[in-house]
Phi, psi and omega in degrees: 000142180288155180248156175231117175276131178245125180251138180241139183230156174054226184292339174297311179300316182297319182288324180280324182088015179226148172277326186196163171203163180240131179239161168297136181299124184286351177126147184299328184274348177293148179256162177306316180299328177293320178294318178300315179296320178298315180294318179301327180294348177288342180081190178055225181297330177296313180299321179293315182295326186251019181296328180234080184305330181297343179275359184257157170237158183221156173221137173250123182048044174069021175239126180301138179220156173287161182294342178267010180290137175288149180292326184048232183262019183302145177255342184221134175237122176251135179236131186201160175286165176303143179269131176251148180238174180190000000 
């Protein structure tokens, strides 16, 4: 079975307490938002980190994607808050 590496950044990482983890790939047709909902369902820091999905940004295999993007054959999903510059 294929794997999906999930990377967490900034306050997402702090609330979950992990930099990264590897899961069984949930399927090509699953969307980023489905993975976020699945993770939030774990409760604790996951529920806190993913309570407001609209506040998150995502990248699949290092390319920015909307939260409704399908996972397809991605090997890596990164989840992070919006980046601000100055």
